[in-house]
C-alpha positions as CSV (number, residue, x, y, z in Angstrom):
1,X,3.3,-23.1,7.3
2,X,5.9,-22.3,4.6
3,X,3.3,-21.5,2.0
4,X,1.4,-19.3,4.4
5,X,4.5,-17.3,5.1
6,X,5.2,-17.0,1.3
7,X,1.7,-15.7,0.7
8,X,2.2,-13.1,3.3
9,X,5.5,-12.0,1.9
10,X,7.8,-13.4,4.6
11,X,10.2,-15.0,2.2
12,X,13.2,-15.4,4.7
13,X,11.0,-17.2,7.2
14,X,9.5,-19.4,4.5
15,X,13.0,-20.3,3.3
16,X,14.1,-21.3,6.8
17,X,11.0,-23.4,7.3
18,X,11.5,-24.9,3.9
19,X,15.1,-25.9,4.8
20,X,13.9,-27.9,7.8
21,X,10.8,-29.2,6.1
22,X,13.0,-30.8,3.3
23,X,15.5,-32.0,5.8
24,X,12.9,-34.1,7.6
25,X,11.5,-35.2,4.3
26,X,15.0,-36.3,3.0
27,X,15.9,-38.1,6.2
28,X,12.7,-40.1,6.2
29,X,12.7,-40.9,2.5
30,X,16.4,-41.8,2.4
31,X,15.6,-44.5,5.0
32,X,12.4,-45.7,3.4
33,X,13.1,-45.5,-0.4
34,X,16.9,-45.5,-0.2
35,X,17.1,-49.1,1.1
36,X,18.5,-48.0,4.4
37,X,21.2,-45.7,2.9
38,X,21.7,-42.7,5.1
39,X,22.6,-39.4,3.3
40,X,25.7,-37.7,4.4
41,X,25.4,-34.5,6.4
42,X,26.8,-32.5,3.5
43,X,24.3,-34.0,1.0
44,X,21.4,-33.1,3.3
45,X,22.7,-29.5,4.0
46,X,23.3,-28.8,0.3
47,X,20.0,-30.2,-0.8
48,X,18.1,-28.4,1.9
49,X,20.1,-25.2,1.2
50,X,19.2,-25.4,-2.5
51,X,15.5,-25.8,-1.7
52,X,15.6,-22.9,0.7
53,X,17.5,-20.7,-1.8
54,X,15.0,-21.6,-4.5
55,X,12.1,-20.7,-2.3
56,X,13.6,-17.3,-1.4
57,X,14.8,-16.6,-5.0
58,X,11.5,-17.6,-6.6
59,X,9.5,-15.5,-4.2
60,X,11.8,-12.5,-4.8
61,X,11.6,-12.8,-8.6
62,X,7.8,-13.2,-8.4
63,X,7.5,-10.0,-6.4
64,X,9.7,-8.1,-8.9
65,X,8.4,-9.4,-12.2
66,X,4.8,-10.2,-11.7
67,X,2.5,-7.3,-12.5
68,X,0.0,-8.0,-9.7
69,X,-2.6,-5.7,-8.4
70,X,-3.7,-5.0,-4.8
71,X,-6.8,-3.5,-3.2
72,X,-5.9,-1.2,-0.3
73,X,-8.7,-0.1,2.0
74,X,-8.0,2.7,4.4
75,X,-10.6,3.6,7.1
76,X,-10.2,7.2,8.2
77,X,-12.1,9.6,10.4
78,X,-14.5,11.7,8.4
79,X,-12.5,14.9,9.1
80,X,-10.4,17.5,7.3
81,X,-7.3,15.3,8.0
82,X,-9.0,12.3,6.3
83,X,-10.0,14.4,3.3
84,X,-6.4,15.7,3.1
85,X,-5.1,12.1,2.9
86,X,-7.6,11.4,0.0
87,X,-6.4,14.5,-1.7
88,X,-2.7,13.5,-1.4
89,X,-3.5,10.0,-2.8
90,X,-5.2,11.5,-5.8
91,X,-2.5,14.1,-6.3
92,X,0.0,11.3,-6.5
93,X,-2.0,9.6,-9.3
94,X,-3.9,7.0,-7.3
95,X,-7.6,6.5,-7.9
96,X,-9.4,6.6,-4.6
97,X,-13.0,5.7,-4.1
98,X,-14.5,7.2,-0.9
99,X,-17.4,5.6,0.9
100,X,-18.9,7.4,3.9
101,X,-20.1,5.4,6.8
102,X,-20.7,5.1,10.5
103,X,-18.1,3.5,12.8
104,X,-18.0,2.7,16.4
105,X,-16.6,6.1,17.3
106,X,-18.4,8.3,14.7
107,X,-18.4,9.0,11.0
108,X,-15.7,7.3,8.9
109,X,-14.3,7.4,5.4
110,X,-13.7,4.0,3.7
111,X,-11.1,4.8,1.0
112,X,-10.6,2.0,-1.6
113,X,-7.5,2.1,-3.9
114,X,-6.6,-0.4,-6.6
115,X,-2.9,-0.2,-7.3
116,X,0.1,-2.2,-8.4
117,X,1.6,-4.2,-5.6
118,X,4.9,-2.4,-6.0
119,X,3.1,0.9,-5.1
120,X,1.9,-0.4,-1.7
121,X,4.7,1.3,0.2
122,X,3.9,4.7,-1.5
123,X,0.2,4.3,-0.5
124,X,1.2,3.4,3.0
125,X,3.5,6.4,3.4
126,X,0.8,8.8,2.0
127,X,-1.7,7.4,4.5
128,X,0.7,7.4,7.4
129,X,-0.6,6.1,10.7
130,X,-3.9,7.9,10.4
131,X,-6.2,5.0,9.8
132,X,-6.8,1.3,9.7
133,X,-5.2,-0.1,6.5
134,X,-5.9,-3.5,4.9
135,X,-4.2,-4.8,1.7
136,X,-5.5,-7.7,-0.4
137,X,-4.0,-9.2,-3.5
138,X,-6.3,-9.0,-6.5
139,X,-6.2,-11.8,-9.1
140,X,-8.3,-10.1,-11.8
141,X,-9.4,-6.5,-12.3
142,X,-11.0,-4.8,-15.3
143,X,-11.2,-1.1,-16.1
144,X,-10.7,1.4,-13.4
145,X,-7.9,3.8,-12.6
146,X,-4.3,2.8,-12.1
147,X,-1.2,4.9,-11.5
148,X,0.7,5.3,-14.8
149,X,4.2,4.0,-14.6
150,X,6.9,6.5,-15.5
């Protein structure tokens, strides 16, 4: 569970789960391997707190320093409003590939954008609540168009 929350960017929840995960681990191992010695309450709290802090800090540093990419797909109505969103994305320096298709309720635009993960909030704000948005982490990408950092 902790790893799943970390992958989804819920670092505080992952740190809390990690705290209790390690607490159970330490209580059980201290009994089994420690020859019956029970750790003091403070030893357990500090060890578990250190693990939780490391989980949170490591996740935070990874999000700030790793230059990871993301694929954002926005499904919009094929309308002037949808075209305006594509125009705004491109005006802000994002490469947007548009695929026209048919959805349940009519014609749709599937807009695919490769961007840096740190730019996800900008893409989301430009798209607003006008479509269905999915975001995926991309391990490797070659070529293409990426927003130039200033």
